[in-house]
Each structure stands twice: as C-alpha cells, then as structure tokens.
TIMARFI-419432 format. One record per atom (N, C-alpha, C, O): residue in three letters; residue number from 0; x, z, y; atom name. Coordinates in steps of 0.02 Angstrom, whole numbers. Layout:
<recs>
  resn  resi       u       w       v  name
   Ala   NUM       X       Z       Y    CA
...
</recs>
This chain:
<recs>
  resn  resi       u       w       v  name
   Unk     0      52      -2     -56     N
   Unk     0      -2      -9      -3    CA
   Unk     0      49       3      59     C
   Unk     0      90      49      64     O
   Unk     1      38     -50     105     N
   Unk     1      76     -44     157    CA
   Unk     1      45     -19     216     C
   Unk     1     -16     -29     225     O
   Unk     2      88      19     267     N
   Unk     2      66      52     324    CA
   Unk     2      74       0     382     C
   Unk     2     130     -22     397     O
   Unk     3      21     -19     412     N
   Unk     3      26     -54     471    CA
   Unk     3      -4     -16     530     C
   Unk     3     -52      23     527     O
   Unk     4      34     -32     585     N
   Unk     4      15      -1     646    CA
   Unk     4     -28     -41     682     C
   Unk     4     -26    -102     683     O
   Unk     5     -71      -3     715     N
   Unk     5    -117     -44     773    CA
   Unk     5     -81     -70     826     C
   Unk     5     -29     -47     850     O
   Unk     6    -116    -128     845     N
   Unk     6     -77    -175     897    CA
   Unk     6     -76    -129     962     C
   Unk     6    -120     -87     972     O
   Unk     7     -28    -137    1003     N
   Unk     7     -19    -100    1069    CA
   Unk     7     -81    -123    1124     C
   Unk     7     -96    -182    1129     O
   Unk     8    -108     -82    1154     N
   Unk     8    -152    -102    1205    CA
   Unk     8    -121    -113    1275     C
   Unk     8    -158    -121    1323     O
   Unk     9     -52    -113    1282     N
   Unk     9     -18    -137    1334    CA
   Unk     9      30    -178    1324     C
   Unk     9      58    -183    1269     O
   Unk    10      48    -217    1384     N
   Unk    10      91    -284    1374    CA
   Unk    10     155    -255    1361     C
   Unk    10     165    -198    1382     O
   Unk    11     202    -288    1327     N
   Unk    11     270    -263    1320    CA
   Unk    11     318    -308    1367     C
   Unk    11     309    -368    1380     O
   Unk    12     364    -273    1386     N
   Unk    12     422    -297    1429    CA
   Unk    12     468    -349    1388     C
   Unk    12     468    -342    1327     O
   Unk    13     502    -394    1412     N
   Unk    13     551    -430    1381    CA
   Unk    13     592    -402    1337     C
   Unk    13     608    -432    1286     O
   Unk    14     614    -341    1352     N
   Unk    14     656    -308    1311    CA
   Unk    14     638    -261    1256     C
   Unk    14     677    -224    1226     O
   Unk    15     562    -268    1247     N
   Unk    15     524    -238    1197    CA
   Unk    15     489    -173    1209     C
   Unk    15     452    -142    1170     O
   Unk    16     510    -154    1280     N
   Unk    16     480     -79    1293    CA
   Unk    16     415     -87    1318     C
   Unk    16     406    -138    1352     O
   Unk    17     366     -48    1310     N
   Unk    17     291     -50    1335    CA
   Unk    17     284     -44    1413     C
   Unk    17     304       5    1446     O
   Unk    18     258     -92    1436     N
   Unk    18     247     -84    1505    CA
   Unk    18     182     -48    1532     C
   Unk    18     143     -23    1492     O
   Unk    19     173     -46    1593     N
   Unk    19     116      -3    1608    CA
   Unk    19      53     -38    1621     C
   Unk    19       3      -7    1640     O
   Unk    20      55    -104    1611     N
   Unk    20       2    -139    1619    CA
   Unk    20     -37    -143    1563     C
   Unk    20     -13    -167    1512     O
   Unk    21    -105    -119    1565     N
   Unk    21    -140    -122    1499    CA
   Unk    21    -186    -191    1490     C
   Unk    21    -218    -217    1536     O
   Unk    22    -183    -215    1426     N
   Unk    22    -219    -271    1418    CA
   Unk    22    -289    -273    1425     C
   Unk    22    -318    -327    1428     O
   Unk    23    -318    -218    1427     N
   Unk    23    -392    -206    1432    CA
   Unk    23    -399    -162    1493     C
   Unk    23    -356    -119    1501     O
   Unk    24    -450    -168    1540     N
   Unk    24    -467    -124    1593    CA
   Unk    24    -539     -96    1567     C
   Unk    24    -575    -130    1530     O
   Unk    25    -557     -28    1591     N
   Unk    25    -614      -2    1583    CA
   Unk    25    -671     -39    1626     C
   Unk    25    -674     -36    1688     O
   Unk    26    -710     -71    1591     N
   Unk    26    -774    -111    1623    CA
   Unk    26    -814     -72    1665     C
   Unk    26    -838     -97    1715     O
   Unk    27    -826      -6    1650     N
   Unk    27    -865      37    1695    CA
   Unk    27    -935      35    1676     C
   Unk    27    -958      -4    1635     O
   Unk    28    -970      82    1711     N
   Unk    28   -1037      94    1692    CA
   Unk    28   -1076      29    1723     C
   Unk    28   -1127       5    1697     O
   Unk    29   -1046       5    1778     N
   Unk    29   -1075     -43    1813    CA
   Unk    29   -1085    -109    1771     C
   Unk    29   -1138    -138    1782     O
   Unk    30   -1050    -133    1734     N
   Unk    30   -1052    -191    1686    CA
   Unk    30   -1109    -170    1634     C
   Unk    30   -1156    -209    1622     O
   Unk    31   -1104    -108    1605     N
   Unk    31   -1144    -101    1557    CA
   Unk    31   -1219    -102    1581     C
   Unk    31   -1264    -130    1550     O
   Unk    32   -1228     -66    1640     N
   Unk    32   -1298     -69    1677    CA
   Unk    32   -1325    -149    1681     C
   Unk    32   -1383    -166    1667     O
   Unk    33   -1274    -191    1702     N
   Unk    33   -1289    -256    1722    CA
   Unk    33   -1311    -290    1660     C
   Unk    33   -1363    -323    1656     O
   Unk    34   -1268    -281    1610     N
   Unk    34   -1284    -317    1543    CA
   Unk    34   -1349    -291    1508     C
   Unk    34   -1386    -328    1475     O
   Unk    35   -1362    -223    1519     N
   Unk    35   -1431    -195    1498    CA
   Unk    35   -1488    -224    1528     C
   Unk    35   -1538    -239    1496     O
   Unk    36   -1479    -235    1596     N
   Unk    36   -1527    -263    1625    CA
   Unk    36   -1547    -336    1613     C
   Unk    36   -1603    -360    1618     O
   Unk    37   -1497    -365    1597     N
   Unk    37   -1497    -434    1586    CA
   Unk    37   -1539    -440    1514     C
   Unk    37   -1587    -476    1506     O
   Unk    38   -1514    -403    1474     N
   Unk    38   -1531    -411    1399    CA
   Unk    38   -1617    -390    1403     C
   Unk    38   -1656    -428    1375     O
   Unk    39   -1639    -334    1438     N
   Unk    39   -1705    -316    1445    CA
   Unk    39   -1748    -376    1481     C
   Unk    39   -1804    -391    1460     O
   Unk    40   -1721    -406    1531     N
   Unk    40   -1756    -458    1570    CA
   Unk    40   -1764    -513    1524     C
   Unk    40   -1821    -533    1515     O
   Unk    41   -1719    -542    1494     N
   Unk    41   -1720    -585    1443    CA
   Unk    41   -1776    -577    1395     C
   Unk    41   -1823    -616    1387     O
   Unk    42   -1767    -525    1365     N
   Unk    42   -1826    -502    1292    CA
   Unk    42   -1895    -501    1341     C
   Unk    42   -1943    -532    1319     O
   Unk    43   -1902    -470    1402     N
   Unk    43   -1956    -461    1429    CA
   Unk    43   -1989    -521    1445     C
   Unk    43   -2050    -526    1434     O
   Unk    44   -1954    -571    1472     N
   Unk    44   -1977    -638    1484    CA
   Unk    44   -2007    -677    1426     C
   Unk    44   -2060    -707    1430     O
   Unk    45   -1959    -671    1361     N
   Unk    45   -1989    -703    1313    CA
   Unk    45   -2045    -676    1295     C
   Unk    45   -2093    -714    1298     O
   Unk    46   -2058    -605    1273     N
   Unk    46   -2114    -582    1249    CA
   Unk    46   -2183    -588    1294     C
   Unk    46   -2238    -594    1269     O
   Unk    47   -2170    -585    1363     N
   Unk    47   -2223    -590    1406    CA
   Unk    47   -2265    -657    1399     C
   Unk    47   -2326    -662    1399     O
   Unk    48   -2213    -711    1393     N
   Unk    48   -2230    -773    1393    CA
   Unk    48   -2263    -792    1319     C
   Unk    48   -2320    -816    1314     O
   Unk    49   -2225    -779    1266     N
   Unk    49   -2239    -787    1200    CA
   Unk    49   -2293    -735    1172     C
   Unk    49   -2311    -750    1115     O
   Unk    50   -2319    -684    1195     N
   Unk    50   -2366    -648    1170    CA
   Unk    50   -2428    -657    1219     C
   Unk    50   -2485    -663    1195     O
   Unk    51   -2418    -658    1290     N
   Unk    51   -2484    -671    1315    CA
   Unk    51   -2495    -734    1348     C
   Unk    51   -2548    -765    1341     O
   Unk    52   -2448    -754    1382     N
   Unk    52   -2462    -829    1419    CA
   Unk    52   -2473    -873    1376     C
   Unk    52   -2524    -906    1384     O
   Unk    53   -2429    -889    1317     N
   Unk    53   -2448    -940    1272    CA
   Unk    53   -2520    -949    1240     C
   Unk    53   -2554   -1000    1239     O
   Unk    54   -2532    -885    1215     N
   Unk    54   -2603    -898    1188    CA
   Unk    54   -2659    -907    1236     C
   Unk    54   -2712    -933    1219     O
   Unk    55   -2647    -885    1297     N
   Unk    55   -2699    -887    1347    CA
   Unk    55   -2708    -967    1372     C
   Unk    55   -2762    -996    1379     O
   Unk    56   -2645    -993    1383     N
   Unk    56   -2638   -1065    1391    CA
   Unk    56   -2663   -1110    1343     C
   Unk    56   -2698   -1158    1358     O
   Unk    57   -2639   -1092    1273     N
   Unk    57   -2671   -1132    1223    CA
   Unk    57   -2759   -1131    1218     C
   Unk    57   -2795   -1179    1203     O
   Unk    58   -2775   -1075    1232     N
   Unk    58   -2848   -1071    1227    CA
   Unk    58   -2886   -1109    1291     C
   Unk    58   -2944   -1129    1294     O
   Unk    59   -2844   -1111    1333     N
   Unk    59   -2866   -1148    1400    CA
   Unk    59   -2872   -1223    1388     C
   Unk    59   -2916   -1258    1413     O
   Unk    60   -2821   -1245    1348     N
   Unk    60   -2802   -1313    1330    CA
   Unk    60   -2860   -1337    1279     C
   Unk    60   -2895   -1387    1288     O
   Unk    61   -2863   -1298    1229     N
   Unk    61   -2917   -1318    1180    CA
   Unk    61   -2936   -1253    1138     C
   Unk    61   -2897   -1230    1097     O
   Unk    62   -3000   -1225    1152     N
   Unk    62   -3006   -1153    1124    CA
   Unk    62   -3018   -1165    1050     C
   Unk    62   -3007   -1119    1011     O
   Unk    63   -3038   -1224    1028     N
   Unk    63   -3055   -1228     952    CA
   Unk    63   -3000   -1231     919     C
   Unk    63   -3007   -1205     863     O
   Unk    64   -2940   -1254     929     N
   Unk    64   -2885   -1260     897    CA
   Unk    64   -2821   -1227     922     C
   Unk    64   -2765   -1248     908     O
   Unk    65   -2832   -1178     956     N
   Unk    65   -2782   -1143    1003    CA
   Unk    65   -2723   -1120     954     C
   Unk    65   -2666   -1124     977     O
   Unk    66   -2731   -1099     898     N
   Unk    66   -2692   -1070     850    CA
   Unk    66   -2656   -1133     818     C
   Unk    66   -2602   -1122     791     O
   Unk    67   -2678   -1187     818     N
   Unk    67   -2639   -1250     788    CA
   Unk    67   -2590   -1266     854     C
   Unk    67   -2530   -1281     848     O
   Unk    68   -2621   -1262     909     N
   Unk    68   -2567   -1276     974    CA
   Unk    68   -2511   -1235     965     C
   Unk    68   -2455   -1257     951     O
   Unk    69   -2528   -1168     971     N
   Unk    69   -2469   -1119     958    CA
   Unk    69   -2416   -1129     899     C
   Unk    69   -2356   -1116     904     O
   Unk    70   -2449   -1154     842     N
   Unk    70   -2411   -1165     780    CA
   Unk    70   -2358   -1223     804     C
   Unk    70   -2297   -1216     797     O
   Unk    71   -2383   -1272     829     N
   Unk    71   -2351   -1331     854    CA
   Unk    71   -2298   -1308     888     C
   Unk    71   -2242   -1322     867     O
   Unk    72   -2305   -1273     942     N
   Unk    72   -2262   -1261     995    CA
   Unk    72   -2192   -1221     968     C
   Unk    72   -2134   -1229     988     O
   Unk    73   -2217   -1172     915     N
   Unk    73   -2165   -1131     887    CA
   Unk    73   -2140   -1162     838     C
   Unk    73   -2087   -1137     819     O
   Unk    74   -2160   -1212     808     N
   Unk    74   -2127   -1249     758    CA
   Unk    74   -2069   -1300     787     C
   Unk    74   -2018   -1315     756     O
   Unk    75   -2088   -1324     851     N
   Unk    75   -2031   -1370     884    CA
   Unk    75   -1970   -1308     915     C
   Unk    75   -1909   -1317     911     O
   Unk    76   -1997   -1258     939     N
   Unk    76   -1943   -1211     962    CA
   Unk    76   -1907   -1184     915     C
   Unk    76   -1849   -1168     928     O
   Unk    77   -1935   -1174     853     N
   Unk    77   -1900   -1154     797    CA
   Unk    77   -1847   -1198     769     C
   Unk    77   -1791   -1181     747     O
   Unk    78   -1873   -1259     773     N
   Unk    78   -1824   -1318     741    CA
   Unk    78   -1761   -1317     796     C
   Unk    78   -1702   -1317     778     O
   Unk    79   -1778   -1316     852     N
   Unk    79   -1722   -1313     908    CA
   Unk    79   -1669   -1262     906     C
   Unk    79   -1608   -1269     915     O
   Unk    80   -1708   -1199     889     N
   Unk    80   -1661   -1140     889    CA
   Unk    80   -1623   -1147     821     C
   Unk    80   -1564   -1127     819     O
   Unk    81   -1652   -1175     765     N
   Unk    81   -1611   -1173     704    CA
   Unk    81   -1543   -1225     718     C
   Unk    81   -1486   -1212     699     O
   Unk    82   -1559   -1273     749     N
   Unk    82   -1506   -1324     766    CA
   Unk    82   -1446   -1298     815     C
   Unk    82   -1386   -1302     803     O
   Unk    83   -1477   -1270     875     N
   Unk    83   -1428   -1256     930    CA
   Unk    83   -1404   -1189     928     C
   Unk    83   -1356   -1181     964     O
   Unk    84   -1426   -1133     891     N
   Unk    84   -1391   -1073     883    CA
   Unk    84   -1314   -1085     876     C
   Unk    84   -1276   -1071     922     O
   Unk    85   -1293   -1109     823     N
   Unk    85   -1223   -1117     802    CA
   Unk    85   -1188   -1154     852     C
   Unk    85   -1132   -1137     872     O
   Unk    86   -1223   -1210     874     N
   Unk    86   -1190   -1268     920    CA
   Unk    86   -1171   -1224     982     C
   Unk    86   -1111   -1217     996     O
   Unk    87   -1222   -1194    1021     N
   Unk    87   -1208   -1168    1072    CA
   Unk    87   -1170   -1091    1065     C
   Unk    87   -1148   -1064    1116     O
   Unk    88   -1166   -1068    1016     N
   Unk    88   -1122   -1007    1004    CA
   Unk    88   -1054   -1027     998     C
   Unk    88   -1010    -993    1025     O
   Unk    89   -1040   -1080     963     N
   Unk    89    -968   -1113     957    CA
   Unk    89    -945   -1132    1019     C
   Unk    89    -894   -1109    1044     O
   Unk    90    -982   -1177    1047     N
   Unk    90    -964   -1195    1119    CA
   Unk    90    -953   -1144    1170     C
   Unk    90    -907   -1153    1210     O
   Unk    91    -990   -1093    1172     N
   Unk    91    -977   -1038    1225    CA
   Unk    91    -918    -997    1213     C
   Unk    91    -888    -970    1260     O
   Unk    92    -897    -990    1144     N
   Unk    92    -844    -949    1120    CA
   Unk    92    -774    -998    1139     C
   Unk    92    -718    -973    1140     O
   Unk    93    -784   -1051    1149     N
   Unk    93    -729   -1094    1171    CA
   Unk    93    -727   -1119    1231     C
   Unk    93    -691   -1169    1239     O
   Unk    94    -762   -1093    1286     N
   Unk    94    -773   -1121    1355    CA
   Unk    94    -714   -1082    1406     C
   Unk    94    -724   -1026    1429     O
   Unk    95    -670   -1113    1416     N
   Unk    95    -621   -1080    1478    CA
   Unk    95    -650   -1112    1537     C
   Unk    95    -681   -1164    1539     O
   Unk    96    -633   -1068    1587     N
   Unk    96    -659   -1096    1655    CA
   Unk    96    -649   -1030    1707     C
   Unk    96    -645    -971    1693     O
   Unk    97    -647   -1063    1767     N
   Unk    97    -642   -1013    1832    CA
   Unk    97    -700    -961    1830     C
   Unk    97    -693    -908    1860     O
   Unk    98    -750    -974    1800     N
   Unk    98    -801    -918    1796    CA
   Unk    98    -802    -861    1737     C
   Unk    98    -837    -810    1734     O
   Unk    99    -762    -881    1701     N
   Unk    99    -763    -842    1632    CA
   Unk    99    -786    -886    1586     C
   Unk    99    -805    -942    1602     O
   Unk   100    -786    -858    1512     N
   Unk   100    -818    -896    1458    CA
   Unk   100    -888    -887    1452     C
   Unk   100    -924    -930    1427     O
   Unk   101    -914    -824    1479     N
   Unk   101    -987    -812    1471    CA
   Unk   101   -1035    -820    1523     C
   Unk   101   -1094    -833    1514     O
   Unk   102   -1005    -810    1583     N
   Unk   102   -1048    -807    1644    CA
   Unk   102   -1081    -872    1644     C
   Unk   102   -1142    -866    1648     O
   Unk   103   -1058    -937    1639     N
   Unk   103   -1100    -989    1647    CA
   Unk   103   -1161   -1005    1608     C
   Unk   103   -1211   -1038    1624     O
   Unk   104   -1143    -972    1547     N
   Unk   104   -1202    -971    1492    CA
   Unk   104   -1260    -934    1512     C
   Unk   104   -1318    -953    1511     O
   Unk   105   -1230    -868    1533     N
   Unk   105   -1290    -813    1558    CA
   Unk   105   -1337    -849    1622     C
   Unk   105   -1398    -844    1628     O
   Unk   106   -1296    -883    1663     N
   Unk   106   -1335    -914    1724    CA
   Unk   106   -1371    -962    1701     C
   Unk   106   -1431    -965    1717     O
   Unk   107   -1345   -1009    1659     N
   Unk   107   -1390   -1071    1635    CA
   Unk   107   -1457   -1045    1588     C
   Unk   107   -1514   -1067    1593     O
   Unk   108   -1435    -995    1544     N
   Unk   108   -1498    -961    1504    CA
   Unk   108   -1548    -931    1551     C
   Unk   108   -1607    -937    1533     O
   Unk   109   -1537    -903    1603     N
   Unk   109   -1585    -871    1653    CA
   Unk   109   -1618    -931    1690     C
   Unk   109   -1678    -929    1702     O
   Unk   110   -1585    -978    1706     N
   Unk   110   -1618   -1036    1742    CA
   Unk   110   -1660   -1076    1694     C
   Unk   110   -1713   -1099    1717     O
   Unk   111   -1646   -1086    1633     N
   Unk   111   -1682   -1112    1584    CA
   Unk   111   -1743   -1069    1560     C
   Unk   111   -1791   -1101    1539     O
   Unk   112   -1747   -1004    1562     N
   Unk   112   -1796    -954    1551    CA
   Unk   112   -1851    -965    1603     C
   Unk   112   -1911    -970    1591     O
   Unk   113   -1822    -967    1659     N
   Unk   113   -1874    -973    1718    CA
   Unk   113   -1905   -1046    1730     C
   Unk   113   -1961   -1051    1755     O
   Unk   114   -1871   -1097    1713     N
   Unk   114   -1890   -1163    1714    CA
   Unk   114   -1942   -1171    1652     C
   Unk   114   -1989   -1209    1660     O
   Unk   115   -1936   -1141    1597     N
   Unk   115   -1971   -1147    1538    CA
   Unk   115   -2036   -1110    1556     C
   Unk   115   -2088   -1135    1533     O
   Unk   116   -2042   -1052    1594     N
   Unk   116   -2098   -1009    1596    CA
   Unk   116   -2141   -1054    1650     C
   Unk   116   -2202   -1052    1650     O
   Unk   117   -2104   -1094    1696     N
   Unk   117   -2147   -1123    1735    CA
   Unk   117   -2180   -1183    1706     C
   Unk   117   -2237   -1200    1723     O
   Unk   118   -2138   -1222    1654     N
   Unk   118   -2172   -1273    1626    CA
   Unk   118   -2232   -1251    1581     C
   Unk   118   -2281   -1288    1579     O
   Unk   119   -2230   -1197    1546     N
   Unk   119   -2286   -1158    1518    CA
   Unk   119   -2340   -1154    1556     C
   Unk   119   -2388   -1189    1540     O
   Unk   120   -2343   -1111    1613     N
   Unk   120   -2390   -1110    1655    CA
   Unk   120   -2425   -1166    1693     C
   Unk   120   -2480   -1161    1721     O
   Unk   121   -2384   -1220    1689     N
   Unk   121   -2416   -1281    1713    CA
   Unk   121   -2446   -1325    1663     C
   Unk   121   -2484   -1371    1676     O
   Unk   122   -2425   -1305    1594     N
   Unk   122   -2449   -1359    1542    CA
   Unk   122   -2523   -1370    1545     C
   Unk   122   -2563   -1325    1557     O
   Unk   123   -2539   -1436    1534     N
   Unk   123   -2606   -1459    1524    CA
   Unk   123   -2620   -1498    1458     C
   Unk   123   -2667   -1537    1451     O
   Unk   124   -2574   -1483    1410     N
   Unk   124   -2579   -1516    1345    CA
   Unk   124   -2527   -1490    1298     C
   Unk   124   -2478   -1461    1321     O
   Unk   125   -2533   -1496    1235     N
   Unk   125   -2486   -1468    1189    CA
   Unk   125   -2419   -1488    1187     C
   Unk   125   -2376   -1451    1162     O
   Unk   126   -2406   -1551    1215     N
   Unk   126   -2335   -1574    1229    CA
   Unk   126   -2290   -1542    1281     C
   Unk   126   -2229   -1535    1276     O
   Unk   127   -2333   -1520    1340     N
   Unk   127   -2310   -1491    1400    CA
   Unk   127   -2302   -1401    1373     C
   Unk   127   -2258   -1364    1394     O
   Unk   128   -2345   -1386    1336     N
   Unk   128   -2342   -1316    1308    CA
   Unk   128   -2278   -1300    1258     C
   Unk   128   -2246   -1247    1260     O
   Unk   129   -2266   -1348    1218     N
   Unk   129   -2211   -1353    1173    CA
   Unk   129   -2147   -1372    1211     C
   Unk   129   -2094   -1360    1182     O
   Unk   130   -2146   -1399    1266     N
   Unk   130   -2085   -1421    1290    CA
   Unk   130   -2065   -1352    1332     C
   Unk   130   -2007   -1331    1329     O
   Unk   131   -2114   -1318    1369     N
   Unk   131   -2102   -1262    1403    CA
   Unk   131   -2064   -1205    1356     C
   Unk   131   -2016   -1170    1369     O
   Unk   132   -2102   -1209    1299     N
   Unk   132   -2083   -1152    1249    CA
   Unk   132   -2005   -1171    1220     C
   Unk   132   -1964   -1125    1214     O
   Unk   133   -1991   -1229    1207     N
   Unk   133   -1937   -1254    1187    CA
   Unk   133   -1883   -1247    1237     C
   Unk   133   -1829   -1230    1212     O
   Unk   134   -1883   -1255    1309     N
   Unk   134   -1849   -1250    1359    CA
   Unk   134   -1831   -1175    1359     C
   Unk   134   -1772   -1157    1356     O
   Unk   135   -1885   -1131    1363     N
   Unk   135   -1873   -1063    1357    CA
   Unk   135   -1828   -1028    1293     C
   Unk   135   -1792    -978    1292     O
   Unk   136   -1843   -1070    1247     N
   Unk   136   -1800   -1052    1178    CA
   Unk   136   -1726   -1065    1205     C
   Unk   136   -1687   -1018    1214     O
   Unk   137   -1710   -1125    1218     N
   Unk   137   -1626   -1146    1241    CA
   Unk   137   -1615   -1095    1291     C
   Unk   137   -1559   -1070    1283     O
   Unk   138   -1642   -1075    1331     N
   Unk   138   -1629   -1030    1375    CA
   Unk   138   -1596    -964    1344     C
   Unk   138   -1539    -944    1356     O
   Unk   139   -1641    -936    1303     N
   Unk   139   -1632    -877    1265    CA
   Unk   139   -1564    -892    1221     C
   Unk   139   -1519    -850    1216     O
   Unk   140   -1563    -953    1193     N
   Unk   140   -1504    -973    1142    CA
   Unk   140   -1438    -966    1192     C
   Unk   140   -1387    -937    1172     O
   Unk   141   -1442    -992    1251     N
   Unk   141   -1376    -994    1290    CA
   Unk   141   -1362    -925    1314     C
   Unk   141   -1306    -900    1310     O
   Unk   142   -1416    -894    1340     N
   Unk   142   -1385    -825    1368    CA
   Unk   142   -1377    -776    1328     C
   Unk   142   -1332    -737    1345     O
   Unk   143   -1412    -760    1266     N
   Unk   143   -1406    -710    1227    CA
   Unk   143   -1338    -707    1196     C
   Unk   143   -1302    -658    1208     O
   Unk   144   -1320    -753    1159     N
   Unk   144   -1238    -741    1134    CA
   Unk   144   -1198    -730    1196     C
   Unk   144   -1160    -682    1193     O
   Unk   145   -1197    -764    1248     N
   Unk   145   -1148    -757    1296    CA
   Unk   145   -1149    -671    1331     C
   Unk   145   -1099    -640    1348     O
   Unk   146   -1205    -654    1333     N
   Unk   146   -1208    -580    1362    CA
   Unk   146   -1200    -529    1312     C
   Unk   146   -1171    -477    1326     O
   Unk   147   -1225    -540    1252     N
   Unk   147   -1202    -492    1191    CA
   Unk   147   -1137    -488    1181     C
   Unk   147   -1116    -432    1165     O
   Unk   148   -1095    -535    1188     N
   Unk   148   -1018    -536    1182    CA
   Unk   148    -980    -517    1227     C
   Unk   148    -921    -503    1218     O
   Unk   149   -1017    -512    1298     N
   Unk   149    -978    -487    1352    CA
   Unk   149    -943    -411    1342     C
   Unk   149    -887    -392    1358     O
   Unk   150    -990    -380    1314     N
   Unk   150    -961    -299    1309    CA
   Unk   150    -906    -289    1267     C
   Unk   150    -856    -260    1288     O
   Unk   151    -909    -310    1209     N
   Unk   151    -852    -310    1157    CA
   Unk   151    -797    -335    1183     C
   Unk   151    -746    -301    1177     O
   Unk   152    -794    -406    1221     N
   Unk   152    -732    -435    1240    CA
   Unk   152    -710    -401    1314     C
   Unk   152    -663    -425    1345     O
   Unk   153    -743    -347    1338     N
   Unk   153    -721    -320    1400    CA
   Unk   153    -684    -245    1387     C
   Unk   153    -651    -215    1430     O
   Unk   154    -693    -225    1327     N
   Unk   154    -670    -163    1310    CA
   Unk   154    -613    -165    1266     C
   Unk   154    -608    -220    1239     O
   Unk   155    -570    -126    1250     N
   Unk   155    -513    -111    1202    CA
   Unk   155    -546    -109    1137     C
   Unk   155    -605     -91    1130     O
   Unk   156    -503    -129    1087     N
   Unk   156    -535    -121    1017    CA
   Unk   156    -544     -47    1001     C
   Unk   156    -590     -33     963     O
   Unk   157    -502       7    1028     N
   Unk   157    -511      64    1006    CA
   Unk   157    -570     108    1032     C
   Unk   157    -584     165    1012     O
   Unk   158    -604      69    1084     N
   Unk   158    -668      92    1111    CA
   Unk   158    -724      63    1078     C
   Unk   158    -780      82    1096     O
   Unk   159    -717      15    1028     N
   Unk   159    -770     -19     992    CA
   Unk   159    -812      33     961     C
   Unk   159    -789      87     942     O
   Unk   160    -874      14     957     N
   Unk   160    -926      50     924    CA
   Unk   160    -966      -2     877     C
   Unk   160    -951     -62     874     O
   Unk   161   -1014      28     844     N
   Unk   161   -1039     -24     794    CA
   Unk   161   -1075     -67     841     C
   Unk   161   -1097     -48     895     O
   Unk   162   -1080    -131     816     N
   Unk   162   -1115    -186     861    CA
   Unk   162   -1145    -238     805     C
   Unk   162   -1112    -254     755     O
   Unk   163   -1197    -257     817     N
   Unk   163   -1234    -292     755    CA
   Unk   163   -1207    -367     775     C
   Unk   163   -1235    -414     746     O
   Unk   164   -1155    -381     821     N
   Unk   164   -1135    -449     844    CA
   Unk   164   -1081    -461     805     C
   Unk   164   -1050    -515     811     O
</recs>
C-alpha cells in the first residue's frame, strides 16, 4: 500500500519551496448566497410555468384535449433535454473566456428562461406552447450545470462536502 500525500493548495516557487499565494481563495458567503438565489429562481420559474401556466394555457387553447397538448409539449421538451444535456455540459466544461467558464451559460440560461416563459404566455396553439416549453428547457439545461459546478470549482478540495454533481 503506497502512501501518497495530498496535493499542496499553494503555488510552489521554482526552487521547490511553497509560496504564500494560495491556489484557491475563499469564495465567501456572497457567492454562496448568489448561487442559492440563482438556483431557487431557476427552479421557481420552471415550476410556476410547468405546474400553473402550462395547464391553464393548454385549457385556454383547447379545453377538450388540454392533457394531450401538455403531453406533446413535454415530449418535445424531454427529447431536447435528452439530447442537449450531455452536449451543453461538455461544452460548458471546456469554455475558456474573459467572463469565466460558467458565467456566460448562467446568463444565457436566465435569458432563455425569460424568453420561454414569454412564449408560453403568448401561445395560441400547441406549437407555440411546445416551443416556449422547449426554450425554457434549454435555458434550464444551460444554466443548471453551470451554476451547480460554480461552487465546487471556487473552493479548495479540502473544503469539499458531499455534492450530487
């Protein structure tokens, strides 16, 4: 059994001595609060549209077949989610940029959630209803992996707690 040491959390100088510059800085309570607010807002927007607005809109479009309209919209959104989750997750993990790896996807996700909710509210047929729900699903797919991976990548490994991601 080999005994390996944990990697150092500070940068080392060229002569091998540990420097005082840490590789990780404490993100603080502010980042945690912002990420929690983003998660709550995203889930609340999806739940409010999915549970309340979509059924009301489907009934307004066609009361007799409202459950069929919901099934069609959810089927399209589910298919898009099935295809895009791994693609967007992989792309967001490899995105370098001036604004960071995650921030552009969080902003894009929020914008798509708002746009999708607007489309659902304006829907006059099953195609628009499905389109709005698909756009919201894409927004969720873009925003969720980015914001859920922001906390673990902002803290040192020694501060890591259990995470489902």
